[in-house]
Structures are given as structure tokens and as C-alpha cells.
mmCIF file of the N, C-alpha and C atoms, coordinates in Angstrom:
data_MODEL
# 
_entry.id   MODEL 
# 
loop_
_atom_site.group_PDB 
_atom_site.id 
_atom_site.type_symbol 
_atom_site.label_atom_id 
_atom_site.label_alt_id 
_atom_site.label_comp_id 
_atom_site.label_asym_id 
_atom_site.label_entity_id 
_atom_site.label_seq_id 
_atom_site.pdbx_PDB_ins_code 
_atom_site.Cartn_x 
_atom_site.Cartn_y 
_atom_site.Cartn_z 
_atom_site.occupancy 
_atom_site.B_iso_or_equiv 
_atom_site.pdbx_formal_charge 
_atom_site.auth_seq_id 
_atom_site.auth_comp_id 
_atom_site.auth_asym_id 
_atom_site.auth_atom_id 
_atom_site.pdbx_PDB_model_num 
ATOM 1   N N  . MET A 1 1  ? -0.007  -68.783 41.340 1.00 0.00 ? 1  MET A N  1 
ATOM 2   C CA . MET A 1 1  ? -0.001  -67.531 40.615 1.00 0.00 ? 1  MET A CA 1 
ATOM 3   C C  . MET A 1 1  ? -1.299  -67.420 39.818 1.00 0.00 ? 1  MET A C  1 
ATOM 4   N N  . LYS A 1 2  ? -1.847  -66.230 39.778 1.00 0.00 ? 2  LYS A N  1 
ATOM 5   C CA . LYS A 1 2  ? -3.063  -65.939 39.023 1.00 0.00 ? 2  LYS A CA 1 
ATOM 6   C C  . LYS A 1 2  ? -2.705  -65.525 37.597 1.00 0.00 ? 2  LYS A C  1 
ATOM 7   N N  . THR A 1 3  ? -3.681  -65.593 36.722 1.00 0.00 ? 3  THR A N  1 
ATOM 8   C CA . THR A 1 3  ? -3.457  -65.277 35.317 1.00 0.00 ? 3  THR A CA 1 
ATOM 9   C C  . THR A 1 3  ? -2.954  -63.852 35.124 1.00 0.00 ? 3  THR A C  1 
ATOM 10  N N  . ARG A 1 4  ? -3.588  -62.879 35.786 1.00 0.00 ? 4  ARG A N  1 
ATOM 11  C CA . ARG A 1 4  ? -3.166  -61.490 35.588 1.00 0.00 ? 4  ARG A CA 1 
ATOM 12  C C  . ARG A 1 4  ? -1.737  -61.275 36.065 1.00 0.00 ? 4  ARG A C  1 
ATOM 13  N N  . GLU A 1 5  ? -1.318  -61.977 37.115 1.00 0.00 ? 5  GLU A N  1 
ATOM 14  C CA . GLU A 1 5  ? 0.062   -61.880 37.589 1.00 0.00 ? 5  GLU A CA 1 
ATOM 15  C C  . GLU A 1 5  ? 1.024   -62.478 36.571 1.00 0.00 ? 5  GLU A C  1 
ATOM 16  N N  . ALA A 1 6  ? 0.611   -63.590 35.958 1.00 0.00 ? 6  ALA A N  1 
ATOM 17  C CA . ALA A 1 6  ? 1.442   -64.227 34.937 1.00 0.00 ? 6  ALA A CA 1 
ATOM 18  C C  . ALA A 1 6  ? 1.591   -63.315 33.723 1.00 0.00 ? 6  ALA A C  1 
ATOM 19  N N  . VAL A 1 7  ? 0.506   -62.659 33.318 1.00 0.00 ? 7  VAL A N  1 
ATOM 20  C CA . VAL A 1 7  ? 0.559   -61.728 32.185 1.00 0.00 ? 7  VAL A CA 1 
ATOM 21  C C  . VAL A 1 7  ? 1.514   -60.581 32.504 1.00 0.00 ? 7  VAL A C  1 
ATOM 22  N N  . ALA A 1 8  ? 1.394   -60.015 33.692 1.00 0.00 ? 8  ALA A N  1 
ATOM 23  C CA . ALA A 1 8  ? 2.269   -58.908 34.085 1.00 0.00 ? 8  ALA A CA 1 
ATOM 24  C C  . ALA A 1 8  ? 3.735   -59.344 34.104 1.00 0.00 ? 8  ALA A C  1 
ATOM 25  N N  . GLN A 1 9  ? 3.982   -60.490 34.672 1.00 0.00 ? 9  GLN A N  1 
ATOM 26  C CA . GLN A 1 9  ? 5.349   -60.999 34.751 1.00 0.00 ? 9  GLN A CA 1 
ATOM 27  C C  . GLN A 1 9  ? 5.908   -61.282 33.361 1.00 0.00 ? 9  GLN A C  1 
ATOM 28  N N  . ARG A 1 10 ? 5.063   -61.812 32.468 1.00 0.00 ? 10 ARG A N  1 
ATOM 29  C CA . ARG A 1 10 ? 5.513   -62.113 31.105 1.00 0.00 ? 10 ARG A CA 1 
ATOM 30  C C  . ARG A 1 10 ? 5.855   -60.831 30.355 1.00 0.00 ? 10 ARG A C  1 
ATOM 31  N N  . ILE A 1 11 ? 5.065   -59.785 30.530 1.00 0.00 ? 11 ILE A N  1 
ATOM 32  C CA . ILE A 1 11 ? 5.364   -58.502 29.886 1.00 0.00 ? 11 ILE A CA 1 
ATOM 33  C C  . ILE A 1 11 ? 6.719   -57.985 30.373 1.00 0.00 ? 11 ILE A C  1 
ATOM 34  N N  . GLU A 1 12 ? 6.932   -58.019 31.684 1.00 0.00 ? 12 GLU A N  1 
ATOM 35  C CA . GLU A 1 12 ? 8.206   -57.552 32.230 1.00 0.00 ? 12 GLU A CA 1 
ATOM 36  C C  . GLU A 1 12 ? 9.369   -58.403 31.712 1.00 0.00 ? 12 GLU A C  1 
ATOM 37  N N  . GLU A 1 13 ? 9.162   -59.707 31.635 1.00 0.00 ? 13 GLU A N  1 
ATOM 38  C CA . GLU A 1 13 ? 10.179  -60.640 31.143 1.00 0.00 ? 13 GLU A CA 1 
ATOM 39  C C  . GLU A 1 13 ? 10.546  -60.323 29.688 1.00 0.00 ? 13 GLU A C  1 
ATOM 40  N N  . LEU A 1 14 ? 9.538   -60.109 28.864 1.00 0.00 ? 14 LEU A N  1 
ATOM 41  C CA . LEU A 1 14 ? 9.780   -59.821 27.455 1.00 0.00 ? 14 LEU A CA 1 
ATOM 42  C C  . LEU A 1 14 ? 10.417  -58.446 27.251 1.00 0.00 ? 14 LEU A C  1 
ATOM 43  N N  . CYS A 1 15 ? 10.046  -57.490 28.086 1.00 0.00 ? 15 CYS A N  1 
ATOM 44  C CA . CYS A 1 15 ? 10.687  -56.167 28.009 1.00 0.00 ? 15 CYS A CA 1 
ATOM 45  C C  . CYS A 1 15 ? 12.175  -56.292 28.337 1.00 0.00 ? 15 CYS A C  1 
ATOM 46  N N  . ALA A 1 16 ? 12.488  -57.041 29.385 1.00 0.00 ? 16 ALA A N  1 
ATOM 47  C CA . ALA A 1 16 ? 13.892  -57.230 29.770 1.00 0.00 ? 16 ALA A CA 1 
ATOM 48  C C  . ALA A 1 16 ? 14.654  -57.952 28.659 1.00 0.00 ? 16 ALA A C  1 
ATOM 49  N N  . LYS A 1 17 ? 14.048  -58.993 28.108 1.00 0.00 ? 17 LYS A N  1 
ATOM 50  C CA . LYS A 1 17 ? 14.686  -59.765 27.043 1.00 0.00 ? 17 LYS A CA 1 
ATOM 51  C C  . LYS A 1 17 ? 14.972  -58.898 25.818 1.00 0.00 ? 17 LYS A C  1 
ATOM 52  N N  . ASN A 1 18 ? 14.060  -57.977 25.521 1.00 0.00 ? 18 ASN A N  1 
ATOM 53  C CA . ASN A 1 18 ? 14.189  -57.111 24.348 1.00 0.00 ? 18 ASN A CA 1 
ATOM 54  C C  . ASN A 1 18 ? 14.831  -55.762 24.669 1.00 0.00 ? 18 ASN A C  1 
ATOM 55  N N  . ASN A 1 19 ? 15.278  -55.620 25.919 1.00 0.00 ? 19 ASN A N  1 
ATOM 56  C CA . ASN A 1 19 ? 15.947  -54.388 26.359 1.00 0.00 ? 19 ASN A CA 1 
ATOM 57  C C  . ASN A 1 19 ? 15.105  -53.142 26.037 1.00 0.00 ? 19 ASN A C  1 
ATOM 58  N N  . ILE A 1 20 ? 13.844  -53.205 26.455 1.00 0.00 ? 20 ILE A N  1 
ATOM 59  C CA . ILE A 1 20 ? 12.912  -52.108 26.209 1.00 0.00 ? 20 ILE A CA 1 
ATOM 60  C C  . ILE A 1 20 ? 12.200  -51.786 27.525 1.00 0.00 ? 20 ILE A C  1 
ATOM 61  N N  . THR A 1 21 ? 11.932  -50.524 27.740 1.00 0.00 ? 21 THR A N  1 
ATOM 62  C CA . THR A 1 21 ? 11.213  -50.116 28.945 1.00 0.00 ? 21 THR A CA 1 
ATOM 63  C C  . THR A 1 21 ? 9.715   -50.313 28.745 1.00 0.00 ? 21 THR A C  1 
ATOM 64  N N  . ILE A 1 22 ? 8.991   -50.244 29.828 1.00 0.00 ? 22 ILE A N  1 
ATOM 65  C CA . ILE A 1 22 ? 7.527   -50.325 29.764 1.00 0.00 ? 22 ILE A CA 1 
ATOM 66  C C  . ILE A 1 22 ? 6.991   -49.186 28.894 1.00 0.00 ? 22 ILE A C  1 
ATOM 67  N N  . ASN A 1 23 ? 7.519   -47.981 29.094 1.00 0.00 ? 23 ASN A N  1 
ATOM 68  C CA . ASN A 1 23 ? 7.084   -46.839 28.281 1.00 0.00 ? 23 ASN A CA 1 
ATOM 69  C C  . ASN A 1 23 ? 7.461   -47.034 26.817 1.00 0.00 ? 23 ASN A C  1 
ATOM 70  N N  . GLY A 1 24 ? 8.635   -47.592 26.573 1.00 0.00 ? 24 GLY A N  1 
ATOM 71  C CA . GLY A 1 24 ? 9.064   -47.859 25.207 1.00 0.00 ? 24 GLY A CA 1 
ATOM 72  C C  . GLY A 1 24 ? 8.148   -48.860 24.531 1.00 0.00 ? 24 GLY A C  1 
ATOM 73  N N  . LEU A 1 25 ? 7.766   -49.899 25.262 1.00 0.00 ? 25 LEU A N  1 
ATOM 74  C CA . LEU A 1 25 ? 6.832   -50.886 24.728 1.00 0.00 ? 25 LEU A CA 1 
ATOM 75  C C  . LEU A 1 25 ? 5.488   -50.234 24.423 1.00 0.00 ? 25 LEU A C  1 
ATOM 76  N N  . ALA A 1 26 ? 5.006   -49.436 25.348 1.00 0.00 ? 26 ALA A N  1 
ATOM 77  C CA . ALA A 1 26 ? 3.717   -48.765 25.153 1.00 0.00 ? 26 ALA A CA 1 
ATOM 78  C C  . ALA A 1 26 ? 3.741   -47.926 23.882 1.00 0.00 ? 26 ALA A C  1 
ATOM 79  N N  . THR A 1 27 ? 4.810   -47.203 23.670 1.00 0.00 ? 27 THR A N  1 
ATOM 80  C CA . THR A 1 27 ? 4.943   -46.364 22.474 1.00 0.00 ? 27 THR A CA 1 
ATOM 81  C C  . THR A 1 27 ? 4.944   -47.218 21.211 1.00 0.00 ? 27 THR A C  1 
ATOM 82  N N  . LYS A 1 28 ? 5.762   -48.280 21.197 1.00 0.00 ? 28 LYS A N  1 
ATOM 83  C CA . LYS A 1 28 ? 5.835   -49.155 20.022 1.00 0.00 ? 28 LYS A CA 1 
ATOM 84  C C  . LYS A 1 28 ? 4.512   -49.852 19.742 1.00 0.00 ? 28 LYS A C  1 
ATOM 85  N N  . ALA A 1 29 ? 3.762   -50.151 20.805 1.00 0.00 ? 29 ALA A N  1 
ATOM 86  C CA . ALA A 1 29 ? 2.511   -50.891 20.658 1.00 0.00 ? 29 ALA A CA 1 
ATOM 87  C C  . ALA A 1 29 ? 1.296   -49.983 20.476 1.00 0.00 ? 29 ALA A C  1 
ATOM 88  N N  . ALA A 1 30 ? 1.502   -48.669 20.536 1.00 0.00 ? 30 ALA A N  1 
ATOM 89  C CA . ALA A 1 30 ? 0.400   -47.705 20.426 1.00 0.00 ? 30 ALA A CA 1 
ATOM 90  C C  . ALA A 1 30 ? -0.651  -47.935 21.510 1.00 0.00 ? 30 ALA A C  1 
ATOM 91  N N  . VAL A 1 31 ? -0.163  -48.216 22.714 1.00 0.00 ? 31 VAL A N  1 
ATOM 92  C CA . VAL A 1 31 ? -1.018  -48.414 23.886 1.00 0.00 ? 31 VAL A CA 1 
ATOM 93  C C  . VAL A 1 31 ? -0.617  -47.349 24.909 1.00 0.00 ? 31 VAL A C  1 
ATOM 94  N N  . PRO A 1 32 ? -1.569  -46.711 25.574 1.00 0.00 ? 32 PRO A N  1 
ATOM 95  C CA . PRO A 1 32 ? -1.198  -45.717 26.576 1.00 0.00 ? 32 PRO A CA 1 
ATOM 96  C C  . PRO A 1 32 ? -0.302  -46.336 27.660 1.00 0.00 ? 32 PRO A C  1 
ATOM 97  N N  . PRO A 1 33 ? 0.774   -45.629 28.044 1.00 0.00 ? 33 PRO A N  1 
ATOM 98  C CA . PRO A 1 33 ? 1.648   -46.155 29.097 1.00 0.00 ? 33 PRO A CA 1 
ATOM 99  C C  . PRO A 1 33 ? 0.894   -46.506 30.371 1.00 0.00 ? 33 PRO A C  1 
ATOM 100 N N  . SER A 1 34 ? -0.146  -45.740 30.676 1.00 0.00 ? 34 SER A N  1 
ATOM 101 C CA . SER A 1 34 ? -0.925  -46.016 31.890 1.00 0.00 ? 34 SER A CA 1 
ATOM 102 C C  . SER A 1 34 ? -1.604  -47.382 31.806 1.00 0.00 ? 34 SER A C  1 
ATOM 103 N N  . THR A 1 35 ? -2.002  -47.790 30.626 1.00 0.00 ? 35 THR A N  1 
ATOM 104 C CA . THR A 1 35 ? -2.638  -49.102 30.444 1.00 0.00 ? 35 THR A CA 1 
ATOM 105 C C  . THR A 1 35 ? -1.650  -50.214 30.765 1.00 0.00 ? 35 THR A C  1 
ATOM 106 N N  . VAL A 1 36 ? -0.439  -50.097 30.229 1.00 0.00 ? 36 VAL A N  1 
ATOM 107 C CA . VAL A 1 36 ? 0.580   -51.120 30.474 1.00 0.00 ? 36 VAL A CA 1 
ATOM 108 C C  . VAL A 1 36 ? 0.950   -51.142 31.953 1.00 0.00 ? 36 VAL A C  1 
ATOM 109 N N  . LYS A 1 37 ? 1.121   -49.981 32.541 1.00 0.00 ? 37 LYS A N  1 
ATOM 110 C CA . LYS A 1 37 ? 1.471   -49.913 33.968 1.00 0.00 ? 37 LYS A CA 1 
ATOM 111 C C  . LYS A 1 37 ? 0.345   -50.464 34.837 1.00 0.00 ? 37 LYS A C  1 
ATOM 112 N N  . ASN A 1 38 ? -0.894  -50.233 34.443 1.00 0.00 ? 38 ASN A N  1 
ATOM 113 C CA . ASN A 1 38 ? -2.023  -50.791 35.197 1.00 0.00 ? 38 ASN A CA 1 
ATOM 114 C C  . ASN A 1 38 ? -2.014  -52.313 35.156 1.00 0.00 ? 38 ASN A C  1 
ATOM 115 N N  . ILE A 1 39 ? -1.588  -52.882 34.037 1.00 0.00 ? 39 ILE A N  1 
ATOM 116 C CA . ILE A 1 39 ? -1.468  -54.341 33.948 1.00 0.00 ? 39 ILE A CA 1 
ATOM 117 C C  . ILE A 1 39 ? -0.329  -54.809 34.847 1.00 0.00 ? 39 ILE A C  1 
ATOM 118 N N  . ILE A 1 40 ? 0.812   -54.160 34.745 1.00 0.00 ? 40 ILE A N  1 
ATOM 119 C CA . ILE A 1 40 ? 2.005   -54.555 35.504 1.00 0.00 ? 40 ILE A CA 1 
ATOM 120 C C  . ILE A 1 40 ? 1.761   -54.468 37.013 1.00 0.00 ? 40 ILE A C  1 
ATOM 121 N N  . TYR A 1 41 ? 1.136   -53.391 37.461 1.00 0.00 ? 41 TYR A N  1 
ATOM 122 C CA . TYR A 1 41 ? 0.970   -53.163 38.900 1.00 0.00 ? 41 TYR A CA 1 
ATOM 123 C C  . TYR A 1 41 ? -0.328  -53.716 39.465 1.00 0.00 ? 41 TYR A C  1 
ATOM 124 N N  . GLY A 1 42 ? -1.083  -54.468 38.652 1.00 0.00 ? 42 GLY A N  1 
ATOM 125 C CA . GLY A 1 42 ? -2.259  -55.146 39.170 1.00 0.00 ? 42 GLY A CA 1 
ATOM 126 C C  . GLY A 1 42 ? -3.507  -54.305 39.296 1.00 0.00 ? 42 GLY A C  1 
ATOM 127 N N  . VAL A 1 43 ? -3.478  -53.078 38.773 1.00 0.00 ? 43 VAL A N  1 
ATOM 128 C CA . VAL A 1 43 ? -4.674  -52.234 38.817 1.00 0.00 ? 43 VAL A CA 1 
ATOM 129 C C  . VAL A 1 43 ? -5.726  -52.806 37.874 1.00 0.00 ? 43 VAL A C  1 
ATOM 130 N N  . SER A 1 44 ? -5.268  -53.227 36.697 1.00 0.00 ? 44 SER A N  1 
ATOM 131 C CA . SER A 1 44 ? -6.154  -53.853 35.718 1.00 0.00 ? 44 SER A CA 1 
ATOM 132 C C  . SER A 1 44 ? -6.287  -55.328 36.091 1.00 0.00 ? 44 SER A C  1 
ATOM 133 N N  . LYS A 1 45 ? -7.479  -55.726 36.489 1.00 0.00 ? 45 LYS A N  1 
ATOM 134 C CA . LYS A 1 45 ? -7.711  -57.103 36.922 1.00 0.00 ? 45 LYS A CA 1 
ATOM 135 C C  . LYS A 1 45 ? -7.947  -58.048 35.757 1.00 0.00 ? 45 LYS A C  1 
ATOM 136 N N  . ASN A 1 46 ? -8.273  -57.488 34.588 1.00 0.00 ? 46 ASN A N  1 
ATOM 137 C CA . ASN A 1 46 ? -8.605  -58.326 33.435 1.00 0.00 ? 46 ASN A CA 1 
ATOM 138 C C  . ASN A 1 46 ? -8.070  -57.683 32.158 1.00 0.00 ? 46 ASN A C  1 
ATOM 139 N N  . PRO A 1 47 ? -6.757  -57.789 31.917 1.00 0.00 ? 47 PRO A N  1 
ATOM 140 C CA . PRO A 1 47 ? -6.221  -57.198 30.682 1.00 0.00 ? 47 PRO A CA 1 
ATOM 141 C C  . PRO A 1 47 ? -6.801  -57.903 29.463 1.00 0.00 ? 47 PRO A C  1 
ATOM 142 N N  . GLY A 1 48 ? -7.319  -57.134 28.549 1.00 0.00 ? 48 GLY A N  1 
ATOM 143 C CA . GLY A 1 48 ? -7.983  -57.703 27.379 1.00 0.00 ? 48 GLY A CA 1 
ATOM 144 C C  . GLY A 1 48 ? -7.013  -58.306 26.380 1.00 0.00 ? 48 GLY A C  1 
ATOM 145 N N  . ILE A 1 49 ? -7.513  -59.261 25.636 1.00 0.00 ? 49 ILE A N  1 
ATOM 146 C CA . ILE A 1 49 ? -6.691  -59.951 24.641 1.00 0.00 ? 49 ILE A CA 1 
ATOM 147 C C  . ILE A 1 49 ? -6.273  -59.000 23.528 1.00 0.00 ? 49 ILE A C  1 
ATOM 148 N N  . VAL A 1 50 ? -7.103  -58.020 23.202 1.00 0.00 ? 50 VAL A N  1 
ATOM 149 C CA . VAL A 1 50 ? -6.738  -57.049 22.165 1.00 0.00 ? 50 VAL A CA 1 
ATOM 150 C C  . VAL A 1 50 ? -5.531  -56.228 22.635 1.00 0.00 ? 50 VAL A C  1 
ATOM 151 N N  . THR A 1 51 ? -5.534  -55.834 23.897 1.00 0.00 ? 51 THR A N  1 
ATOM 152 C CA . THR A 1 51 ? -4.388  -55.094 24.443 1.00 0.00 ? 51 THR A CA 1 
ATOM 153 C C  . THR A 1 51 ? -3.142  -55.967 24.436 1.00 0.00 ? 51 THR A C  1 
ATOM 154 N N  . ILE A 1 52 ? -3.278  -57.207 24.845 1.00 0.00 ? 52 ILE A N  1 
ATOM 155 C CA . ILE A 1 52 ? -2.130  -58.118 24.846 1.00 0.00 ? 52 ILE A CA 1 
ATOM 156 C C  . ILE A 1 52 ? -1.615  -58.311 23.423 1.00 0.00 ? 52 ILE A C  1 
ATOM 157 N N  . LYS A 1 53 ? -2.526  -58.423 22.448 1.00 0.00 ? 53 LYS A N  1 
ATOM 158 C CA . LYS A 1 53 ? -2.120  -58.562 21.046 1.00 0.00 ? 53 LYS A CA 1 
ATOM 159 C C  . LYS A 1 53 ? -1.358  -57.325 20.576 1.00 0.00 ? 53 LYS A C  1 
ATOM 160 N N  . MET A 1 54 ? -1.806  -56.149 20.966 1.00 0.00 ? 54 MET A N  1 
ATOM 161 C CA . MET A 1 54 ? -1.108  -54.916 20.592 1.00 0.00 ? 54 MET A CA 1 
ATOM 162 C C  . MET A 1 54 ? 0.295   -54.891 21.194 1.00 0.00 ? 54 MET A C  1 
ATOM 163 N N  . LEU A 1 55 ? 0.421   -55.348 22.441 1.00 0.00 ? 55 LEU A N  1 
ATOM 164 C CA . LEU A 1 55 ? 1.734   -55.417 23.069 1.00 0.00 ? 55 LEU A CA 1 
ATOM 165 C C  . LEU A 1 55 ? 2.625   -56.417 22.335 1.00 0.00 ? 55 LEU A C  1 
ATOM 166 N N  . CYS A 1 56 ? 2.040   -57.533 21.923 1.00 0.00 ? 56 CYS A N  1 
ATOM 167 C CA . CYS A 1 56 ? 2.785   -58.520 21.129 1.00 0.00 ? 56 CYS A CA 1 
ATOM 168 C C  . CYS A 1 56 ? 3.276   -57.903 19.825 1.00 0.00 ? 56 CYS A C  1 
ATOM 169 N N  . ASP A 1 57 ? 2.414   -57.131 19.173 1.00 0.00 ? 57 ASP A N  1 
ATOM 170 C CA . ASP A 1 57 ? 2.808   -56.457 17.934 1.00 0.00 ? 57 ASP A CA 1 
ATOM 171 C C  . ASP A 1 57 ? 3.990   -55.514 18.198 1.00 0.00 ? 57 ASP A C  1 
ATOM 172 N N  . GLY A 1 58 ? 3.942   -54.803 19.313 1.00 0.00 ? 58 GLY A N  1 
ATOM 173 C CA . GLY A 1 58 ? 5.035   -53.907 19.685 1.00 0.00 ? 58 GLY A CA 1 
ATOM 174 C C  . GLY A 1 58 ? 6.335   -54.655 19.947 1.00 0.00 ? 58 GLY A C  1 
ATOM 175 N N  . LEU A 1 59 ? 6.219   -55.885 20.421 1.00 0.00 ? 59 LEU A N  1 
ATOM 176 C CA . LEU A 1 59 ? 7.394   -56.721 20.677 1.00 0.00 ? 59 LEU A CA 1 
ATOM 177 C C  . LEU A 1 59 ? 7.774   -57.561 19.460 1.00 0.00 ? 59 LEU A C  1 
ATOM 178 N N  . ASP A 1 60 ? 6.964   -57.472 18.410 1.00 0.00 ? 60 ASP A N  1 
ATOM 179 C CA . ASP A 1 60 ? 7.164   -58.240 17.177 1.00 0.00 ? 60 ASP A CA 1 
ATOM 180 C C  . ASP A 1 60 ? 7.144   -59.745 17.446 1.00 0.00 ? 60 ASP A C  1 
ATOM 181 N N  . ILE A 1 61 ? 6.155   -60.168 18.254 1.00 0.00 ? 61 ILE A N  1 
ATOM 182 C CA . ILE A 1 61 ? 5.953   -61.587 18.533 1.00 0.00 ? 61 ILE A CA 1 
ATOM 183 C C  . ILE A 1 61 ? 4.474   -61.913 18.340 1.00 0.00 ? 61 ILE A C  1 
ATOM 184 N N  . SER A 1 62 ? 4.157   -63.194 18.270 1.00 0.00 ? 62 SER A N  1 
ATOM 185 C CA . SER A 1 62 ? 2.764   -63.619 18.142 1.00 0.00 ? 62 SER A CA 1 
ATOM 186 C C  . SER A 1 62 ? 2.159   -63.847 19.527 1.00 0.00 ? 62 SER A C  1 
ATOM 187 N N  . LEU A 1 63 ? 0.845   -63.971 19.569 1.00 0.00 ? 63 LEU A N  1 
ATOM 188 C CA . LEU A 1 63 ? 0.176   -64.331 20.818 1.00 0.00 ? 63 LEU A CA 1 
ATOM 189 C C  . LEU A 1 63 ? 0.672   -65.689 21.306 1.00 0.00 ? 63 LEU A C  1 
ATOM 190 N N  . LEU A 1 64 ? 0.901   -66.601 20.370 1.00 0.00 ? 64 LEU A N  1 
ATOM 191 C CA . LEU A 1 64 ? 1.423   -67.915 20.730 1.00 0.00 ? 64 LEU A CA 1 
ATOM 192 C C  . LEU A 1 64 ? 2.772   -67.780 21.436 1.00 0.00 ? 64 LEU A C  1 
ATOM 193 N N  . ASP A 1 65 ? 3.641   -66.911 20.909 1.00 0.00 ? 65 ASP A N  1 
ATOM 194 C CA . ASP A 1 65 ? 4.939   -66.673 21.555 1.00 0.00 ? 65 ASP A CA 1 
ATOM 195 C C  . ASP A 1 65 ? 4.752   -66.098 22.961 1.00 0.00 ? 65 ASP A C  1 
ATOM 196 N N  . PHE A 1 66 ? 3.784   -65.196 23.103 1.00 0.00 ? 66 PHE A N  1 
ATOM 197 C CA . PHE A 1 66 ? 3.539   -64.570 24.404 1.00 0.00 ? 66 PHE A CA 1 
ATOM 198 C C  . PHE A 1 66 ? 3.131   -65.614 25.440 1.00 0.00 ? 66 PHE A C  1 
ATOM 199 N N  . PHE A 1 67 ? 2.188   -66.463 25.071 1.00 0.00 ? 67 PHE A N  1 
ATOM 200 C CA . PHE A 1 67 ? 1.658   -67.428 26.029 1.00 0.00 ? 67 PHE A CA 1 
ATOM 201 C C  . PHE A 1 67 ? 2.465   -68.720 26.118 1.00 0.00 ? 67 PHE A C  1 
ATOM 202 N N  . ASN A 1 68 ? 3.462   -68.881 25.276 1.00 0.00 ? 68 ASN A N  1 
ATOM 203 C CA . ASN A 1 68 ? 4.324   -70.054 25.297 1.00 0.00 ? 68 ASN A CA 1 
ATOM 204 C C  . ASN A 1 68 ? 5.408   -69.863 26.364 1.00 0.00 ? 68 ASN A C  1 
ATOM 205 N N  . SER A 1 69 ? 4.999   -69.997 27.609 1.00 0.00 ? 69 SER A N  1 
ATOM 206 C CA . SER A 1 69 ? 5.883   -69.758 28.743 1.00 0.00 ? 69 SER A CA 1 
ATOM 207 C C  . SER A 1 69 ? 5.446   -70.641 29.909 1.00 0.00 ? 69 SER A C  1 
ATOM 208 N N  . PRO A 1 70 ? 6.397   -71.123 30.691 1.00 0.00 ? 70 PRO A N  1 
ATOM 209 C CA . PRO A 1 70 ? 6.038   -71.904 31.882 1.00 0.00 ? 70 PRO A CA 1 
ATOM 210 C C  . PRO A 1 70 ? 5.114   -71.144 32.836 1.00 0.00 ? 70 PRO A C  1 
ATOM 211 N N  . LEU A 1 71 ? 5.123   -69.826 32.759 1.00 0.00 ? 71 LEU A N  1 
ATOM 212 C CA . LEU A 1 71 ? 4.236   -69.026 33.608 1.00 0.00 ? 71 LEU A CA 1 
ATOM 213 C C  . LEU A 1 71 ? 2.778   -69.423 33.414 1.00 0.00 ? 71 LEU A C  1 
ATOM 214 N N  . PHE A 1 72 ? 2.418   -69.800 32.194 1.00 0.00 ? 72 PHE A N  1 
ATOM 215 C CA . PHE A 1 72 ? 1.022   -70.094 31.880 1.00 0.00 ? 72 PHE A CA 1 
ATOM 216 C C  . PHE A 1 72 ? 0.678   -71.570 31.991 1.00 0.00 ? 72 PHE A C  1 
ATOM 217 N N  . THR A 1 73 ? 1.678   -72.433 32.019 1.00 0.00 ? 73 THR A N  1 
ATOM 218 C CA . THR A 1 73 ? 1.387   -73.858 32.122 1.00 0.00 ? 73 THR A CA 1 
ATOM 219 C C  . THR A 1 73 ? 1.121   -74.294 33.564 1.00 0.00 ? 73 THR A C  1 
ATOM 220 N N  . SER A 1 74 ? 1.502   -73.471 34.504 1.00 0.00 ? 74 SER A N  1 
ATOM 221 C CA . SER A 1 74 ? 1.332   -73.859 35.913 1.00 0.00 ? 74 SER A CA 1 
ATOM 222 C C  . SER A 1 74 ? 0.345   -72.947 36.652 1.00 0.00 ? 74 SER A C  1 
ATOM 223 N N  . LEU A 1 75 ? -0.583  -72.348 35.905 1.00 0.00 ? 75 LEU A N  1 
ATOM 224 C CA . LEU A 1 75 ? -1.546  -71.441 36.528 1.00 0.00 ? 75 LEU A CA 1 
ATOM 225 C C  . LEU A 1 75 ? -2.538  -72.183 37.414 1.00 0.00 ? 75 LEU A C  1 
ATOM 226 N N  . GLU A 1 76 ? -2.939  -71.503 38.478 1.00 0.00 ? 76 GLU A N  1 
ATOM 227 C CA . GLU A 1 76 ? -3.989  -72.032 39.339 1.00 0.00 ? 76 GLU A CA 1 
ATOM 228 C C  . GLU A 1 76 ? -5.334  -71.861 38.644 1.00 0.00 ? 76 GLU A C  1 
ATOM 229 N N  . GLN A 1 77 ? -6.277  -72.713 39.003 1.00 0.00 ? 77 GLN A N  1 
ATOM 230 C CA . GLN A 1 77 ? -7.631  -72.567 38.488 1.00 0.00 ? 77 GLN A CA 1 
ATOM 231 C C  . GLN A 1 77 ? -8.228  -71.296 39.065 1.00 0.00 ? 77 GLN A C  1 
ATOM 232 N N  . GLU A 1 78 ? -8.820  -70.466 38.210 1.00 0.00 ? 78 GLU A N  1 
ATOM 233 C CA . GLU A 1 78 ? -9.367  -69.170 38.638 1.00 0.00 ? 78 GLU A CA 1 
ATOM 234 C C  . GLU A 1 78 ? -10.749 -69.329 39.279 1.00 0.00 ? 78 GLU A C  1 
ATOM 235 N N  . ILE A 1 79 ? -11.517 -70.305 38.836 1.00 0.00 ? 79 ILE A N  1 
ATOM 236 C CA . ILE A 1 79 ? -12.879 -70.488 39.348 1.00 0.00 ? 79 ILE A CA 1 
ATOM 237 C C  . ILE A 1 79 ? -12.851 -71.608 40.380 1.00 0.00 ? 79 ILE A C  1 
ATOM 238 N N  . GLU A 1 80 ? -13.389 -71.312 41.518 1.00 0.00 ? 80 GLU A N  1 
ATOM 239 C CA . GLU A 1 80 ? -13.400 -72.331 42.593 1.00 0.00 ? 80 GLU A CA 1 
ATOM 240 C C  . GLU A 1 80 ? -14.815 -72.642 43.005 1.00 0.00 ? 80 GLU A C  1 
# 
């Protein structure tokens, strides 16, 4: 799994856990829904840390909480 896929999957996982839609998260995080959907559907190849932090704020979690997931501990090396 690539990093951007892990980020997208983690966002979906946290939305499900918090019973919130992607649009609901976007609204709470003050991020355009299209930005979140671009991350989820792989259009955005490099979601920025500031955007991820805003999403964390919308979910009322820290960046540490976001990245504290098995999804990120088993990532493939991006540079070959």
C-alpha cells in the first residue's frame, strides 16, 4: 500500500468510526468537500500535512492519533 492510499483509507476509517460523512467532515474541518474527495479517490497524489491537520481538527483528534494506525506501520518504501 502507498502512503496516499493509507491516508485515504484512514480518513474513511475515522469517518466511519465517528459516524460522519465525507461532506460532514469537510464542513467541520473547513476544507472544501472536493479536496477531501480528491484525497479519497486518489486524484490528489500528495495530500498536504496542513490539510490532514485540518481534517484532524474536524475529527477532534491529533496528528499523532491520525497516524497511529497499522496502515502506516506497514507502508512500502516510496522511493526505489
